[in-house]
PDB file of N, CA, C, O and CB in Angstrom:
ATOM      1  N   MET A   1      -3.381 -14.772  33.624  1.00  0.00           N
ATOM      2  CA  MET A   1      -4.382 -15.226  32.789  1.00  0.00           C
ATOM      3  C   MET A   1      -5.612 -15.820  33.490  1.00  0.00           C
ATOM      4  O   MET A   1      -6.733 -15.857  32.984  1.00  0.00           O
ATOM      5  CB  MET A   1      -3.811 -16.170  31.916  1.00  0.00           C
ATOM      6  N   GLY A   2      -5.279 -16.289  34.726  1.00  0.00           N
ATOM      7  CA  GLY A   2      -6.428 -16.811  35.631  1.00  0.00           C
ATOM      8  C   GLY A   2      -7.364 -15.770  35.941  1.00  0.00           C
ATOM      9  O   GLY A   2      -8.564 -16.036  35.885  1.00  0.00           O
ATOM     10  N   ALA A   3      -6.969 -14.589  36.271  1.00  0.00           N
ATOM     11  CA  ALA A   3      -7.888 -13.542  36.567  1.00  0.00           C
ATOM     12  C   ALA A   3      -8.774 -13.115  35.337  1.00  0.00           C
ATOM     13  O   ALA A   3      -9.968 -12.840  35.459  1.00  0.00           O
ATOM     14  CB  ALA A   3      -7.106 -12.367  37.090  1.00  0.00           C
ATOM     15  N   ILE A   4      -8.137 -13.083  34.218  1.00  0.00           N
ATOM     16  CA  ILE A   4      -8.935 -12.889  32.962  1.00  0.00           C
ATOM     17  C   ILE A   4     -10.002 -13.884  32.823  1.00  0.00           C
ATOM     18  O   ILE A   4     -11.181 -13.571  32.652  1.00  0.00           O
ATOM     19  CB  ILE A   4      -8.067 -12.957  31.740  1.00  0.00           C
ATOM     20  N   ALA A   5      -9.576 -15.077  32.899  1.00  0.00           N
ATOM     21  CA  ALA A   5     -10.550 -16.283  32.754  1.00  0.00           C
ATOM     22  C   ALA A   5     -11.789 -16.143  33.750  1.00  0.00           C
ATOM     23  O   ALA A   5     -12.949 -16.347  33.391  1.00  0.00           O
ATOM     24  CB  ALA A   5      -9.745 -17.714  33.085  1.00  0.00           C
ATOM     25  N   ARG A   6     -11.435 -15.791  34.970  1.00  0.00           N
ATOM     26  CA  ARG A   6     -12.545 -15.561  35.949  1.00  0.00           C
ATOM     27  C   ARG A   6     -13.553 -14.449  35.602  1.00  0.00           C
ATOM     28  O   ARG A   6     -14.758 -14.584  35.816  1.00  0.00           O
ATOM     29  CB  ARG A   6     -11.950 -15.231  37.276  1.00  0.00           C
ATOM     30  N   VAL A   7     -13.017 -13.364  35.066  1.00  0.00           N
ATOM     31  CA  VAL A   7     -13.866 -12.261  34.731  1.00  0.00           C
ATOM     32  C   VAL A   7     -14.684 -12.693  33.447  1.00  0.00           C
ATOM     33  O   VAL A   7     -15.851 -12.345  33.268  1.00  0.00           O
ATOM     34  CB  VAL A   7     -12.995 -10.926  34.496  1.00  0.00           C
ATOM     35  N   ALA A   8     -13.980 -13.464  32.590  1.00  0.00           N
ATOM     36  CA  ALA A   8     -14.514 -13.807  31.246  1.00  0.00           C
ATOM     37  C   ALA A   8     -15.785 -14.679  31.445  1.00  0.00           C
ATOM     38  O   ALA A   8     -16.748 -14.645  30.678  1.00  0.00           O
ATOM     39  CB  ALA A   8     -13.407 -14.588  30.358  1.00  0.00           C
ATOM     40  N   GLN A   9     -15.691 -15.497  32.595  1.00  0.00           N
ATOM     41  CA  GLN A   9     -16.858 -16.403  32.850  1.00  0.00           C
ATOM     42  C   GLN A   9     -17.957 -15.576  33.158  1.00  0.00           C
ATOM     43  O   GLN A   9     -19.054 -15.974  32.765  1.00  0.00           O
ATOM     44  CB  GLN A   9     -16.641 -17.413  33.971  1.00  0.00           C
ATOM     45  N   LYS A  10     -17.900 -14.425  33.826  1.00  0.00           N
ATOM     46  CA  LYS A  10     -18.981 -13.690  34.277  1.00  0.00           C
ATOM     47  C   LYS A  10     -19.426 -12.646  33.222  1.00  0.00           C
ATOM     48  O   LYS A  10     -20.434 -11.962  33.400  1.00  0.00           O
ATOM     49  CB  LYS A  10     -18.628 -13.055  35.570  1.00  0.00           C
ATOM     50  N   THR A  11     -18.661 -12.544  32.134  1.00  0.00           N
ATOM     51  CA  THR A  11     -18.928 -11.585  31.041  1.00  0.00           C
ATOM     52  C   THR A  11     -20.026 -12.123  30.194  1.00  0.00           C
ATOM     53  O   THR A  11     -19.988 -13.305  29.854  1.00  0.00           O
ATOM     54  CB  THR A  11     -17.670 -11.316  30.181  1.00  0.00           C
ATOM     55  N   PRO A  12     -21.036 -11.318  29.814  1.00  0.00           N
ATOM     56  CA  PRO A  12     -22.080 -11.716  28.899  1.00  0.00           C
ATOM     57  C   PRO A  12     -21.489 -12.153  27.629  1.00  0.00           C
ATOM     58  O   PRO A  12     -20.394 -11.728  27.262  1.00  0.00           O
ATOM     59  CB  PRO A  12     -23.055 -10.619  28.662  1.00  0.00           C
ATOM     60  N   THR A  13     -22.222 -13.037  26.912  1.00  0.00           N
ATOM     61  CA  THR A  13     -21.891 -13.491  25.571  1.00  0.00           C
ATOM     62  C   THR A  13     -21.778 -12.380  24.555  1.00  0.00           C
ATOM     63  O   THR A  13     -20.881 -12.392  23.712  1.00  0.00           O
ATOM     64  CB  THR A  13     -22.903 -14.457  25.114  1.00  0.00           C
ATOM     65  N   ASN A  14     -22.674 -11.426  24.627  1.00  0.00           N
ATOM     66  CA  ASN A  14     -22.692 -10.342  23.539  1.00  0.00           C
ATOM     67  C   ASN A  14     -21.422  -9.517  23.759  1.00  0.00           C
ATOM     68  O   ASN A  14     -20.868  -8.980  22.799  1.00  0.00           O
ATOM     69  CB  ASN A  14     -24.050  -9.369  23.613  1.00  0.00           C
ATOM     70  N   VAL A  15     -20.943  -9.405  25.028  1.00  0.00           N
ATOM     71  CA  VAL A  15     -19.845  -8.481  25.273  1.00  0.00           C
ATOM     72  C   VAL A  15     -18.512  -9.197  24.672  1.00  0.00           C
ATOM     73  O   VAL A  15     -17.652  -8.636  23.993  1.00  0.00           O
ATOM     74  CB  VAL A  15     -19.722  -8.143  26.911  1.00  0.00           C
ATOM     75  N   LYS A  16     -18.530 -10.494  25.056  1.00  0.00           N
ATOM     76  CA  LYS A  16     -17.358 -11.278  24.478  1.00  0.00           C
ATOM     77  C   LYS A  16     -17.340 -11.297  22.999  1.00  0.00           C
ATOM     78  O   LYS A  16     -16.267 -11.263  22.397  1.00  0.00           O
ATOM     79  CB  LYS A  16     -17.371 -12.717  24.954  1.00  0.00           C
ATOM     80  N   TYR A  17     -18.479 -11.350  22.384  1.00  0.00           N
ATOM     81  CA  TYR A  17     -18.477 -11.297  20.950  1.00  0.00           C
ATOM     82  C   TYR A  17     -17.900  -9.923  20.429  1.00  0.00           C
ATOM     83  O   TYR A  17     -17.104  -9.926  19.490  1.00  0.00           O
ATOM     84  CB  TYR A  17     -19.922 -11.528  20.433  1.00  0.00           C
ATOM     85  N   GLU A  18     -18.306  -8.724  21.047  1.00  0.00           N
ATOM     86  CA  GLU A  18     -17.752  -7.432  20.636  1.00  0.00           C
ATOM     87  C   GLU A  18     -16.281  -7.377  20.863  1.00  0.00           C
ATOM     88  O   GLU A  18     -15.585  -6.782  20.040  1.00  0.00           O
ATOM     89  CB  GLU A  18     -18.418  -6.302  21.370  1.00  0.00           C
ATOM     90  N   LEU A  19     -15.691  -8.001  22.010  1.00  0.00           N
ATOM     91  CA  LEU A  19     -14.348  -8.040  22.152  1.00  0.00           C
ATOM     92  C   LEU A  19     -13.517  -8.868  21.010  1.00  0.00           C
ATOM     93  O   LEU A  19     -12.459  -8.446  20.542  1.00  0.00           O
ATOM     94  CB  LEU A  19     -14.129  -8.576  23.480  1.00  0.00           C
ATOM     95  N   LEU A  20     -14.093 -10.025  20.644  1.00  0.00           N
ATOM     96  CA  LEU A  20     -13.578 -10.808  19.562  1.00  0.00           C
ATOM     97  C   LEU A  20     -13.621 -10.048  18.250  1.00  0.00           C
ATOM     98  O   LEU A  20     -12.649 -10.093  17.496  1.00  0.00           O
ATOM     99  CB  LEU A  20     -14.339 -12.083  19.450  1.00  0.00           C
ATOM    100  N   LYS A  21     -14.722  -9.343  17.942  1.00  0.00           N
ATOM    101  CA  LYS A  21     -14.870  -8.405  16.816  1.00  0.00           C
ATOM    102  C   LYS A  21     -13.750  -7.447  16.701  1.00  0.00           C
ATOM    103  O   LYS A  21     -13.090  -7.332  15.668  1.00  0.00           O
ATOM    104  CB  LYS A  21     -16.125  -7.645  16.932  1.00  0.00           C
ATOM    105  N   GLN A  22     -13.529  -6.701  17.870  1.00  0.00           N
ATOM    106  CA  GLN A  22     -12.480  -5.663  17.944  1.00  0.00           C
ATOM    107  C   GLN A  22     -11.070  -6.365  17.674  1.00  0.00           C
ATOM    108  O   GLN A  22     -10.204  -5.778  17.025  1.00  0.00           O
ATOM    109  CB  GLN A  22     -12.514  -4.919  19.416  1.00  0.00           C
ATOM    110  N   TYR A  23     -10.881  -7.608  18.181  1.00  0.00           N
ATOM    111  CA  TYR A  23      -9.634  -8.267  18.000  1.00  0.00           C
ATOM    112  C   TYR A  23      -9.328  -8.520  16.452  1.00  0.00           C
ATOM    113  O   TYR A  23      -8.223  -8.326  15.946  1.00  0.00           O
ATOM    114  CB  TYR A  23      -9.659  -9.596  18.802  1.00  0.00           C
ATOM    115  N   VAL A  24     -10.434  -8.971  15.779  1.00  0.00           N
ATOM    116  CA  VAL A  24     -10.308  -9.298  14.321  1.00  0.00           C
ATOM    117  C   VAL A  24     -10.081  -8.053  13.541  1.00  0.00           C
ATOM    118  O   VAL A  24      -9.233  -8.022  12.649  1.00  0.00           O
ATOM    119  CB  VAL A  24     -11.565 -10.021  13.779  1.00  0.00           C
ATOM    120  N   GLU A  25     -10.833  -6.998  13.861  1.00  0.00           N
ATOM    121  CA  GLU A  25     -10.700  -5.812  13.104  1.00  0.00           C
ATOM    122  C   GLU A  25      -9.290  -5.093  13.316  1.00  0.00           C
ATOM    123  O   GLU A  25      -8.750  -4.456  12.411  1.00  0.00           O
ATOM    124  CB  GLU A  25     -11.849  -4.890  13.477  1.00  0.00           C
ATOM    125  N   GLU A  26      -8.771  -5.240  14.518  1.00  0.00           N
ATOM    126  CA  GLU A  26      -7.475  -4.597  14.794  1.00  0.00           C
ATOM    127  C   GLU A  26      -6.299  -5.467  14.362  1.00  0.00           C
ATOM    128  O   GLU A  26      -5.152  -5.022  14.381  1.00  0.00           O
ATOM    129  CB  GLU A  26      -7.353  -4.277  16.283  1.00  0.00           C
ATOM    130  N   GLY A  27      -6.589  -6.715  13.970  1.00  0.00           N
ATOM    131  CA  GLY A  27      -5.548  -7.648  13.597  1.00  0.00           C
ATOM    132  C   GLY A  27      -4.705  -8.170  14.797  1.00  0.00           C
ATOM    133  O   GLY A  27      -3.523  -8.457  14.611  1.00  0.00           O
ATOM    134  N   GLY A  28      -5.229  -8.288  15.917  1.00  0.00           N
ATOM    135  CA  GLY A  28      -4.689  -8.752  17.170  1.00  0.00           C
ATOM    136  C   GLY A  28      -4.771  -7.784  18.236  1.00  0.00           C
ATOM    137  O   GLY A  28      -5.234  -6.662  18.034  1.00  0.00           O
ATOM    138  N   GLY A  29      -4.327  -8.179  19.409  1.00  0.00           N
ATOM    139  CA  GLY A  29      -4.414  -7.402  20.627  1.00  0.00           C
ATOM    140  C   GLY A  29      -4.316  -8.295  21.871  1.00  0.00           C
ATOM    141  O   GLY A  29      -3.817  -9.420  21.856  1.00  0.00           O
ATOM    142  N   THR A  30      -4.830  -7.702  22.933  1.00  0.00           N
ATOM    143  CA  THR A  30      -4.889  -8.375  24.130  1.00  0.00           C
ATOM    144  C   THR A  30      -6.085  -8.027  24.972  1.00  0.00           C
ATOM    145  O   THR A  30      -6.709  -6.995  24.726  1.00  0.00           O
ATOM    146  CB  THR A  30      -3.703  -8.138  24.836  1.00  0.00           C
ATOM    147  N   LEU A  31      -6.425  -8.790  25.904  1.00  0.00           N
ATOM    148  CA  LEU A  31      -7.463  -8.546  26.900  1.00  0.00           C
ATOM    149  C   LEU A  31      -6.857  -7.867  28.240  1.00  0.00           C
ATOM    150  O   LEU A  31      -5.770  -8.256  28.667  1.00  0.00           O
ATOM    151  CB  LEU A  31      -8.176  -9.937  27.238  1.00  0.00           C
ATOM    152  N   ARG A  32      -7.500  -6.963  28.817  1.00  0.00           N
ATOM    153  CA  ARG A  32      -7.173  -6.433  30.040  1.00  0.00           C
ATOM    154  C   ARG A  32      -8.322  -6.340  30.965  1.00  0.00           C
ATOM    155  O   ARG A  32      -9.472  -6.286  30.530  1.00  0.00           O
ATOM    156  CB  ARG A  32      -6.587  -5.187  29.863  1.00  0.00           C
ATOM    157  N   ILE A  33      -8.047  -6.320  32.227  1.00  0.00           N
ATOM    158  CA  ILE A  33      -9.082  -6.227  33.265  1.00  0.00           C
ATOM    159  C   ILE A  33      -9.244  -4.748  33.734  1.00  0.00           C
ATOM    160  O   ILE A  33      -8.272  -4.139  34.182  1.00  0.00           O
ATOM    161  CB  ILE A  33      -8.714  -7.159  34.485  1.00  0.00           C
ATOM    162  N   PHE A  34     -10.370  -4.224  33.638  1.00  0.00           N
ATOM    163  CA  PHE A  34     -10.657  -2.927  34.163  1.00  0.00           C
ATOM    164  C   PHE A  34     -11.449  -2.983  35.399  1.00  0.00           C
ATOM    165  O   PHE A  34     -12.531  -3.569  35.445  1.00  0.00           O
ATOM    166  CB  PHE A  34     -11.343  -2.123  33.185  1.00  0.00           C
ATOM    167  N   THR A  35     -10.942  -2.404  36.359  1.00  0.00           N
ATOM    168  CA  THR A  35     -11.639  -2.362  37.846  1.00  0.00           C
ATOM    169  C   THR A  35     -12.053  -0.934  38.115  1.00  0.00           C
ATOM    170  O   THR A  35     -11.260   0.005  38.173  1.00  0.00           O
ATOM    171  CB  THR A  35     -10.581  -2.861  39.114  1.00  0.00           C
ATOM    172  N   ASP A  36     -13.243  -0.856  38.262  1.00  0.00           N
ATOM    173  CA  ASP A  36     -13.931   0.552  38.643  1.00  0.00           C
ATOM    174  C   ASP A  36     -13.414   0.938  40.022  1.00  0.00           C
ATOM    175  O   ASP A  36     -13.721   0.240  40.988  1.00  0.00           O
ATOM    176  CB  ASP A  36     -15.648   0.474  38.693  1.00  0.00           C
ATOM    177  N   ARG A  37     -12.644   2.013  40.163  1.00  0.00           N
ATOM    178  CA  ARG A  37     -12.113   2.364  41.447  1.00  0.00           C
ATOM    179  C   ARG A  37     -13.230   2.799  42.400  1.00  0.00           C
ATOM    180  O   ARG A  37     -13.027   2.726  43.612  1.00  0.00           O
ATOM    181  CB  ARG A  37     -11.076   3.458  41.298  1.00  0.00           C
ATOM    182  N   THR A  38     -14.394   3.246  41.924  1.00  0.00           N
ATOM    183  CA  THR A  38     -15.419   3.652  42.895  1.00  0.00           C
ATOM    184  C   THR A  38     -16.106   2.352  43.270  1.00  0.00           C
ATOM    185  O   THR A  38     -16.792   2.379  44.292  1.00  0.00           O
ATOM    186  CB  THR A  38     -16.454   4.751  42.306  1.00  0.00           C
ATOM    187  N   ASN A  39     -16.023   1.272  42.619  1.00  0.00           N
ATOM    188  CA  ASN A  39     -16.784   0.005  42.948  1.00  0.00           C
ATOM    189  C   ASN A  39     -15.798  -1.145  42.597  1.00  0.00           C
ATOM    190  O   ASN A  39     -15.892  -1.700  41.503  1.00  0.00           O
ATOM    191  CB  ASN A  39     -18.229  -0.128  42.087  1.00  0.00           C
ATOM    192  N   PRO A  40     -14.828  -1.522  43.527  1.00  0.00           N
ATOM    193  CA  PRO A  40     -13.888  -2.621  43.203  1.00  0.00           C
ATOM    194  C   PRO A  40     -14.468  -3.835  42.808  1.00  0.00           C
ATOM    195  O   PRO A  40     -13.803  -4.602  42.111  1.00  0.00           O
ATOM    196  CB  PRO A  40     -13.065  -2.914  44.268  1.00  0.00           C
ATOM    197  N   ASP A  41     -15.682  -4.141  43.172  1.00  0.00           N
ATOM    198  CA  ASP A  41     -16.317  -5.410  42.831  1.00  0.00           C
ATOM    199  C   ASP A  41     -16.704  -5.489  41.406  1.00  0.00           C
ATOM    200  O   ASP A  41     -16.982  -6.583  40.914  1.00  0.00           O
ATOM    201  CB  ASP A  41     -17.505  -5.637  43.665  1.00  0.00           C
ATOM    202  N   ARG A  42     -16.743  -4.329  40.668  1.00  0.00           N
ATOM    203  CA  ARG A  42     -17.186  -4.259  39.311  1.00  0.00           C
ATOM    204  C   ARG A  42     -15.963  -4.396  38.466  1.00  0.00           C
ATOM    205  O   ARG A  42     -15.245  -3.401  38.371  1.00  0.00           O
ATOM    206  CB  ARG A  42     -17.956  -2.959  39.012  1.00  0.00           C
ATOM    207  N   THR A  43     -15.655  -5.397  37.893  1.00  0.00           N
ATOM    208  CA  THR A  43     -14.542  -5.618  36.954  1.00  0.00           C
ATOM    209  C   THR A  43     -15.027  -6.070  35.621  1.00  0.00           C
ATOM    210  O   THR A  43     -15.933  -6.903  35.584  1.00  0.00           O
ATOM    211  CB  THR A  43     -13.571  -6.629  37.496  1.00  0.00           C
ATOM    212  N   THR A  44     -14.491  -5.581  34.485  1.00  0.00           N
ATOM    213  CA  THR A  44     -14.927  -5.888  33.183  1.00  0.00           C
ATOM    214  C   THR A  44     -13.732  -6.079  32.378  1.00  0.00           C
ATOM    215  O   THR A  44     -12.654  -5.581  32.704  1.00  0.00           O
ATOM    216  CB  THR A  44     -15.820  -4.847  32.616  1.00  0.00           C
ATOM    217  N   LEU A  45     -13.905  -6.839  31.261  1.00  0.00           N
ATOM    218  CA  LEU A  45     -12.859  -7.108  30.348  1.00  0.00           C
ATOM    219  C   LEU A  45     -12.790  -5.895  29.295  1.00  0.00           C
ATOM    220  O   LEU A  45     -13.833  -5.329  28.967  1.00  0.00           O
ATOM    221  CB  LEU A  45     -13.113  -8.522  29.648  1.00  0.00           C
ATOM    222  N   VAL A  46     -11.694  -5.551  28.833  1.00  0.00           N
ATOM    223  CA  VAL A  46     -11.542  -4.506  27.952  1.00  0.00           C
ATOM    224  C   VAL A  46     -10.452  -4.978  26.774  1.00  0.00           C
ATOM    225  O   VAL A  46      -9.477  -5.677  27.051  1.00  0.00           O
ATOM    226  CB  VAL A  46     -11.085  -3.203  28.795  1.00  0.00           C
ATOM    227  N   PHE A  47     -10.705  -4.569  25.604  1.00  0.00           N
ATOM    228  CA  PHE A  47      -9.765  -4.950  24.514  1.00  0.00           C
ATOM    229  C   PHE A  47      -8.628  -3.826  24.484  1.00  0.00           C
ATOM    230  O   PHE A  47      -8.918  -2.631  24.544  1.00  0.00           O
ATOM    231  CB  PHE A  47     -10.567  -5.068  23.042  1.00  0.00           C
ATOM    232  N   ALA A  48      -7.386  -4.265  24.393  1.00  0.00           N
ATOM    233  CA  ALA A  48      -6.230  -3.290  24.254  1.00  0.00           C
ATOM    234  C   ALA A  48      -5.685  -3.630  22.855  1.00  0.00           C
ATOM    235  O   ALA A  48      -5.564  -4.818  22.557  1.00  0.00           O
ATOM    236  CB  ALA A  48      -5.045  -3.450  25.470  1.00  0.00           C
ATOM    237  N   PRO A  49      -5.352  -2.676  21.987  1.00  0.00           N
ATOM    238  CA  PRO A  49      -4.810  -2.993  20.665  1.00  0.00           C
ATOM    239  C   PRO A  49      -3.485  -3.581  20.810  1.00  0.00           C
ATOM    240  O   PRO A  49      -2.883  -3.666  21.881  1.00  0.00           O
ATOM    241  CB  PRO A  49      -4.737  -1.787  19.777  1.00  0.00           C
ATOM    242  N   LYS A  50      -3.006  -4.036  19.534  1.00  0.00           N
ATOM    243  CA  LYS A  50      -1.741  -4.773  19.490  1.00  0.00           C
ATOM    244  C   LYS A  50      -0.574  -3.850  19.933  1.00  0.00           C
ATOM    245  O   LYS A  50       0.391  -4.339  20.520  1.00  0.00           O
ATOM    246  CB  LYS A  50      -1.486  -5.333  18.045  1.00  0.00           C
ATOM    247  N   SER A  51      -0.648  -2.546  19.667  1.00  0.00           N
ATOM    248  CA  SER A  51       0.334  -1.584  20.087  1.00  0.00           C
ATOM    249  C   SER A  51       0.547  -1.585  21.543  1.00  0.00           C
ATOM    250  O   SER A  51       1.649  -1.232  21.961  1.00  0.00           O
ATOM    251  CB  SER A  51      -0.041  -0.256  19.659  1.00  0.00           C
ATOM    252  N   LEU A  52      -0.393  -1.946  22.376  1.00  0.00           N
ATOM    253  CA  LEU A  52      -0.376  -1.939  23.876  1.00  0.00           C
ATOM    254  C   LEU A  52      -0.062  -3.338  24.441  1.00  0.00           C
ATOM    255  O   LEU A  52       0.148  -3.498  25.643  1.00  0.00           O
ATOM    256  CB  LEU A  52      -1.762  -1.448  24.438  1.00  0.00           C
ATOM    257  N   GLN A  53      -0.034  -4.306  23.586  1.00  0.00           N
ATOM    258  CA  GLN A  53       0.029  -5.615  24.014  1.00  0.00           C
ATOM    259  C   GLN A  53       1.251  -6.032  24.938  1.00  0.00           C
ATOM    260  O   GLN A  53       1.139  -6.953  25.747  1.00  0.00           O
ATOM    261  CB  GLN A  53       0.004  -6.404  22.841  1.00  0.00           C
ATOM    262  N   GLY A  54       2.339  -5.359  24.788  1.00  0.00           N
ATOM    263  CA  GLY A  54       3.502  -5.602  25.642  1.00  0.00           C
ATOM    264  C   GLY A  54       3.635  -4.492  26.654  1.00  0.00           C
ATOM    265  O   GLY A  54       4.593  -4.539  27.424  1.00  0.00           O
ATOM    266  N   ALA A  55       2.782  -3.508  26.731  1.00  0.00           N
ATOM    267  CA  ALA A  55       2.908  -2.388  27.682  1.00  0.00           C
ATOM    268  C   ALA A  55       2.170  -2.838  28.893  1.00  0.00           C
ATOM    269  O   ALA A  55       1.199  -3.590  28.816  1.00  0.00           O
ATOM    270  CB  ALA A  55       2.338  -1.011  27.120  1.00  0.00           C
ATOM    271  N   SER A  56       2.634  -2.377  30.000  1.00  0.00           N
ATOM    272  CA  SER A  56       2.051  -2.740  31.318  1.00  0.00           C
ATOM    273  C   SER A  56       1.004  -1.619  31.597  1.00  0.00           C
ATOM    274  O   SER A  56       1.090  -0.512  31.065  1.00  0.00           O
ATOM    275  CB  SER A  56       3.204  -2.844  32.519  1.00  0.00           C
ATOM    276  N   THR A  57       0.045  -1.958  32.433  1.00  0.00           N
ATOM    277  CA  THR A  57      -0.949  -1.081  32.816  1.00  0.00           C
ATOM    278  C   THR A  57      -0.568  -0.348  34.125  1.00  0.00           C
ATOM    279  O   THR A  57       0.053  -0.930  35.015  1.00  0.00           O
ATOM    280  CB  THR A  57      -2.226  -1.821  32.944  1.00  0.00           C
ATOM    281  N   GLN A  58      -0.953   0.935  34.218  1.00  0.00           N
ATOM    282  CA  GLN A  58      -0.538   1.703  35.391  1.00  0.00           C
ATOM    283  C   GLN A  58      -1.064   1.232  36.693  1.00  0.00           C
ATOM    284  O   GLN A  58      -2.265   1.031  36.870  1.00  0.00           O
ATOM    285  CB  GLN A  58      -0.922   3.069  35.233  1.00  0.00           C
ATOM    286  N   SER A  59      -0.160   1.056  37.603  1.00  0.00           N
ATOM    287  CA  SER A  59      -0.493   0.594  38.956  1.00  0.00           C
ATOM    288  C   SER A  59      -1.454   1.590  39.678  1.00  0.00           C
ATOM    289  O   SER A  59      -1.386   2.792  39.420  1.00  0.00           O
ATOM    290  CB  SER A  59       0.818   0.411  39.786  1.00  0.00           C
ATOM    291  N   GLN A  60      -2.266   1.143  40.497  1.00  0.00           N
ATOM    292  CA  GLN A  60      -2.989   2.052  41.403  1.00  0.00           C
ATOM    293  C   GLN A  60      -2.275   2.468  42.566  1.00  0.00           C
ATOM    294  O   GLN A  60      -2.798   3.276  43.334  1.00  0.00           O
ATOM    295  CB  GLN A  60      -4.183   1.477  41.843  1.00  0.00           C
ATOM    296  N   PHE A  61      -1.118   1.997  42.784  1.00  0.00           N
ATOM    297  CA  PHE A  61      -0.243   2.413  43.870  1.00  0.00           C
ATOM    298  C   PHE A  61       0.748   3.411  43.211  1.00  0.00           C
ATOM    299  O   PHE A  61       1.220   3.275  42.083  1.00  0.00           O
ATOM    300  CB  PHE A  61       0.509   1.148  44.575  1.00  0.00           C
ATOM    301  N   GLY A  62       0.983   4.364  44.013  1.00  0.00           N
ATOM    302  CA  GLY A  62       1.986   5.431  43.481  1.00  0.00           C
ATOM    303  C   GLY A  62       3.379   5.065  43.603  1.00  0.00           C
ATOM    304  O   GLY A  62       3.665   4.199  44.430  1.00  0.00           O
ATOM    305  N   GLY A  63       4.303   5.602  42.893  1.00  0.00           N
ATOM    306  CA  GLY A  63       5.703   5.410  43.018  1.00  0.00           C
ATOM    307  C   GLY A  63       6.137   5.604  44.497  1.00  0.00           C
ATOM    308  O   GLY A  63       5.512   6.295  45.300  1.00  0.00           O
ATOM    309  N   GLY A  64       7.144   4.998  44.737  1.00  0.00           N
ATOM    310  CA  GLY A  64       7.637   5.105  46.172  1.00  0.00           C
ATOM    311  C   GLY A  64       9.196   4.811  46.177  1.00  0.00           C
ATOM    312  O   GLY A  64       9.966   5.351  45.383  1.00  0.00           O
ATOM    313  N   GLY A  65       9.532   4.026  47.018  1.00  0.00           N
ATOM    314  CA  GLY A  65      10.871   3.482  47.266  1.00  0.00           C
ATOM    315  C   GLY A  65      11.415   4.208  48.380  1.00  0.00           C
ATOM    316  O   GLY A  65      10.795   5.077  48.993  1.00  0.00           O
ATOM    317  N   THR A  66      12.603   3.826  48.632  1.00  0.00           N
ATOM    318  CA  THR A  66      13.323   4.519  49.881  1.00  0.00           C
ATOM    319  C   THR A  66      14.076   5.682  49.572  1.00  0.00           C
ATOM    320  O   THR A  66      14.415   6.449  50.473  1.00  0.00           O
ATOM    321  CB  THR A  66      14.296   3.608  50.572  1.00  0.00           C
ATOM    322  N   MET A  67      14.407   5.912  48.230  1.00  0.00           N
ATOM    323  CA  MET A  67      15.299   6.967  47.805  1.00  0.00           C
ATOM    324  C   MET A  67      16.525   6.977  48.581  1.00  0.00           C
ATOM    325  O   MET A  67      16.974   8.034  49.022  1.00  0.00           O
ATOM    326  CB  MET A  67      14.663   8.268  47.892  1.00  0.00           C
ATOM    327  N   GLY A  68      17.115   5.808  48.781  1.00  0.00           N
ATOM    328  CA  GLY A  68      18.356   5.741  49.484  1.00  0.00           C
ATOM    329  C   GLY A  68      18.359   5.715  50.958  1.00  0.00           C
ATOM    330  O   GLY A  68      19.399   5.564  51.600  1.00  0.00           O
ATOM    331  N   HIS A  69      17.123   5.871  51.529  1.00  0.00           N
ATOM    332  CA  HIS A  69      17.015   5.979  52.973  1.00  0.00           C
ATOM    333  C   HIS A  69      16.453   4.608  53.475  1.00  0.00           C
ATOM    334  O   HIS A  69      15.561   4.020  52.864  1.00  0.00           O
ATOM    335  CB  HIS A  69      16.072   7.223  53.400  1.00  0.00           C
ATOM    336  N   THR A  70      17.013   4.142  54.596  1.00  0.00           N
ATOM    337  CA  THR A  70      16.470   2.896  55.150  1.00  0.00           C
ATOM    338  C   THR A  70      16.075   3.111  56.535  1.00  0.00           C
ATOM    339  O   THR A  70      16.279   4.183  57.106  1.00  0.00           O
ATOM    340  CB  THR A  70      17.451   1.760  55.071  1.00  0.00           C
ATOM    341  N   ALA A  71      15.481   2.054  57.113  1.00  0.00           N
ATOM    342  CA  ALA A  71      15.059   2.161  58.611  1.00  0.00           C
ATOM    343  C   ALA A  71      16.308   2.306  59.527  1.00  0.00           C
ATOM    344  O   ALA A  71      16.176   2.716  60.680  1.00  0.00           O
ATOM    345  CB  ALA A  71      14.214   0.829  59.081  1.00  0.00           C
ATOM    346  N   MET A  72      17.472   1.983  59.032  1.00  0.00           N
ATOM    347  CA  MET A  72      18.629   2.095  59.764  1.00  0.00           C
ATOM    348  C   MET A  72      19.392   3.465  59.492  1.00  0.00           C
ATOM    349  O   MET A  72      20.553   3.647  59.860  1.00  0.00           O
ATOM    350  CB  MET A  72      19.475   0.909  59.452  1.00  0.00           C
ATOM    351  N   GLY A  73      18.663   4.371  58.842  1.00  0.00           N
ATOM    352  CA  GLY A  73      19.267   5.737  58.686  1.00  0.00           C
ATOM    353  C   GLY A  73      20.331   5.699  57.599  1.00  0.00           C
ATOM    354  O   GLY A  73      21.408   6.270  57.770  1.00  0.00           O
ATOM    355  N   GLY A  74      20.045   5.032  56.483  1.00  0.00           N
ATOM    356  CA  GLY A  74      20.966   4.856  55.444  1.00  0.00           C
ATOM    357  C   GLY A  74      21.293   6.323  54.813  1.00  0.00           C
ATOM    358  O   GLY A  74      20.846   7.354  55.317  1.00  0.00           O
ATOM    359  N   VAL A  75      22.082   6.304  53.708  1.00  0.00           N
ATOM    360  CA  VAL A  75      22.533   7.442  53.144  1.00  0.00           C
ATOM    361  C   VAL A  75      21.484   8.332  52.594  1.00  0.00           C
ATOM    362  O   VAL A  75      21.795   9.396  52.058  1.00  0.00           O
ATOM    363  CB  VAL A  75      23.429   7.117  52.190  1.00  0.00           C
TER     364      VAL A  75
END
């Protein structure tokens, strides 16, 4: 929530109004932070509908894991 609040402080009032309008029209939802991958300093708030409220956003980091292998030569 702190990150959303910081981005919201920098968001123009007319954009916040549009997000609120979407929230009312959709009957609820949530705010997400969108970061432009070509310019990481450029972050904006976006509205996510209620159907996505509990869903997580895709990480910019790919899947990984050790797949059973460890530094000690595991299975």
